[in-house]
N, C-alpha and C positions, 0 to 999 in steps of 0.2 A: 429471445428477449429483444424487444425493440431498441432499447438503448444501446445494445451491442452493434446495431447496424448503422447508427448515426455517428458521423464524424464531427467532433467538436471543432468549431472554428476558433482557434487560439494559437498564439505563438508557443513553440515548445518550451521556451524558458518560463513563460507565464504559467503554462500548464504544470510544469514541475513545481514551481513555487506554490501554486494553488493546492496541488496534491499534498505537498509537504505541510502547508499550513492546516489543511483539513485533518491530516493525520495527527498533528500536534494538538489540535483542538479536541479530537476524539480521545487522545491519551489523557489530556487534562480533565476531560469530562469523566473518564473512567476513574481517574485518581480521586476526584472530588466525590463521586458517587460511592467509591469504595472506602472512604475514610471511616465509616461506621464500623467496618470490620478490622480496622487497624491501619496505621500509617504504612507499616512495612508491607503489608499485603496489598494495599492500594498502590503503593509505588511499584510493586512487582507486576501488577496488572497493567499499569500505565507503560512500564518498560516493555512488556510483551507487545503492546500496541505500537510503540515506537519502532522496535526492531522488526516486527512483521510488516509494518507500513514501509519501512526502509527497503526491505526485500521486495515488496510489491512494487515500489517505486523503481527499483533496479530493473524489474521486468518491464515496466512501462517505458523506461528510458531505452531499454534494449529494442523495444518495438518502434521507437521514434514516433513517426506520425501514422504508422500502419495499425490496423486493428490487431489485437493480440492474437486472435485465432489464425492470423496469417504469418505469425512469427514461429520459425522452427525452433525446436528445443536446442539449446547449445550443445555442441558435440565435444568441446574441449573440457577436460577435467578441471581446469582452473576455475571456471565459473561455478561449477558444482561444489568444489572444495570451499570456495569463499562463502557461498550461500549456506552450505551445511554448517560450516564452522560458525558463521554469524548467527544462525538459528539455534545452535547448541550452547552458545555462551551463556545466555540467561538461565536456561534450566540447570546447567552445571553450577552457575553461581548461586542459584537458589538452594541447591542440594548440598553444597559444600559450606558448612557452618562458618568458617572464617571469612569466606568471600561474601556470604549473605550478610554477615555482621558488618563487614567493611562497607558494603553497598546499602546497608539498612533496608534490605528487602526480605520478604518471606514468600514461601511457596503459596500459590493461589489454587483454589479448587478448579476442577475442570470446567465448571460452568463459567467461571470468570475468564479462564483461558479462551474458551470458545467465544465469549463476548468480545474480548480484546482482539482476537484474530478477525472476527467479523467487522469490528470497527476499523481495524487497520486496512483490511482489504477494501472495505466499503469506501474508505477515504480516497482510494486510488482507482477504484473500479470504474468511475465515470470516464476514465481514459481508455477503457477496454475497446471501444469502437474506433479508436484512433483520433488524431487531431489533424487539422489542416491549418496552414497559415491563413490569417485573415486576408480577405480580398482587398485590393486597393479600391479606394472610393471611385465609383463610376465604372468599375470593371464588371463585365457581364458574369452572371452566375454560371457555373459549369453545367454542362448538359447532364441530365440524369443518366446513370449507368443503365445498361440493358437489364441488369438484374433487378433494379428498382422498378422498372416499367412492368415487370411480370406480376407484381403484387396487386 
């Protein structure tokens, strides 16, 4: 994919803020689009997008300015414990009636789950190629890498 080879020129803080805003907008869009099926179900789909987007953003932050494909998988269990527990909180809340009632959420069909996951990952995927800090005005552009010259 071509966009995975391009590094976005943006400060890391702005990139994080933009990815977070995009994920929030995607979740809000899912919520509004899903209201016809019921508020609790729409809320569930939106929360899936928020949580999945947060997990994707954690990966993006772990990569810092590097392309995601160059980031090794974490070896320490702490990372995986936190990610797995964060990913499981919403399905558990949806399946335990007192929690679902307290959060006013309902289980969503797999098609909505897939749509919410796609929206969440899509909101952060533009960072997959990495980011680089903006150049100072008047600074020369960096020389292309040898890998780029082969194309």
